[in-house]
N, C-alpha and C positions, 0 to 999 in steps of 0.2 A: 526304789525308783517312781512308786507312784507319790510318794510322798511329795516327790521334789516337784513334781508336777502340777498339782493341785492344790490349791489351799482346803483349806477341812469343812470347806460349805461345798464343796461338790469332790468331794472324795465318796461319795456314797455312790453306786453303778446306779444308772436309769436303768429300770423296765419297763419295759415295751406290750402290752398283749395285743399279738397282732394273730387274728383268726383261732385259732386251738393252739396256736405257741407263745410261751413266754420268751422274750429275748431281752436283752439288757444291753447299756454301752459300758464298757471299758476304756482304759487307757493304755496302750501299745507298750507291751514292755519284754523283759527278755525271757518271758512264760509265754510267749506266744507271740515269740517270732516269727515262727517258719510258717504257721499259719498267718502272719502279716505279711510272709512275705509271698504265700501261695495268691494272696490275693492283692499286691502290687504288679503281681505278675502278669494275671484277669490284664490289668488294667493300662501296665505298660510294657507289654509282652515283646517288645524291640531292647529294653535297657536287659543287661548281663545279666546276671546272678551276682556278682564281684559289685557290679554300679550300685543294684538294691540294697546289697547287705553296708555299702560305706553310707550311702544314704540314713537307711533305718540307723544304724550304730549311730549317724551324726543329729540323731533324732531323739534318739535316747539320754546324746550328751550335755544335750541342748534344753539352757532354759526359754529360750525363744523361739522356739517349735515343739510341739504336740501331737501325735497321733492317737485317734479314737478309733474303737472297734464294736461289731457288733457282734456280742454270743449270743446263741439257741440257748435255751435252756438243754439242749442233749448236747452242750458244750463246743458244737462247732462255730465256727465264724463264716457273715458271709456277708459284709461289707465293713468298710474303715472309710477316717477322710484325716486328712494332712494339712496342717498349718502353720504357718510361719508368722512371723512378727518382721515386717521390712519397717526398715527410719530412713531408708532411701526414697525418696519418688515414686510416685507407685500412680500411674497412667490415669487417670480420673479420679484420684482424691484427692483432698487438702486437706491430711491431716498425716501426724506422722506419732508413734507410729502406726502402722496398717498390717493389722490383718488381714493375712494372704492366704485365701484358699489354692492348698497347692496338686488338691490331687481329691477324688471319692470317687468310690466305689460300692457297689451295690451290687450282688449276685440276680443275674439274669430275670430268677425265678420270685425274685423277693421286688422287683422293682415298684414302681407305681402302690405304695402302700406305707408311705408314710416316714418309712428306715432315716431317710434322708436330711428329709427334714429335722428330724431328733438329732443325724450327727451336728448336723447344721446348730442347730440351739446349744451341742455342747460349745463348740468353737466358736461360738458368739460369747458366749460364757463365758471361757476360758479368756477371750479378746477383750473380753469389758473385765476383767482381773487384772489386765495388763497393760492398760490404760487405752484399749482405741477406742478411738467414735467408728472408726470404716471398715467394713470387709470389703477385699478385693477381688478376684478370681479372672484367670483367662480361661478361653478356648479356641480352638484352632477352627479355622472363618469357613471349612466345609464339617466342621462336626455337628449336624442339625440337633442330634441327640442331648448333646451336650450344651446347647444353645438354650435347649427347652428346657431341660432338667434347671439352669442357673435362672432362665425367669421366673420355672415357678418357685425358687428356693427364694424367691425376693430381690435378686440380682438385677440389676438396670443395665443395659448395655452403654458405657462410655466412649468407647471410640473402638473404629477398628483400621487395624495397619499390616502394609505389607512389607516383610523384611527383604533387604535385599543385601546382596555380597557380592564382591569385586575380586577378584585376586589379583594380588601385587604382585610382577613380576621382577 
């Protein structure tokens, strides 16, 4: 699976020295599936395990989606980011396809140390390889931590939206 997700120039994992620990960024795959599932549950705790598994299998079987994970030198996983290519209109963007950051998570004890930036760099490189010139994302309007993270990663706010619904009887 690794070979189909990344071309040769991105196949080597990226090593990160942080304090006294070494970390590397790897592509999510069937070998680290359970660890990825655990991290997804940390980011999206209200989603069912079945829903997570379905989405993860979809990512693994798609050329238009990717997930990267951060693994410590001790073998544990402490973060991930998922992205997809969107070919339909993406709010605030002018091109197609657009790389869309679907989710990003870093274990709380490792936040604000540059690991999210490294994940975004990997997604940016993957996106360029797929013809993207823009990356987009979203965050809930009241999630101040996510809004601050996006700004620190170089995203700019394009618009704010409130969604409505009406039951039809």
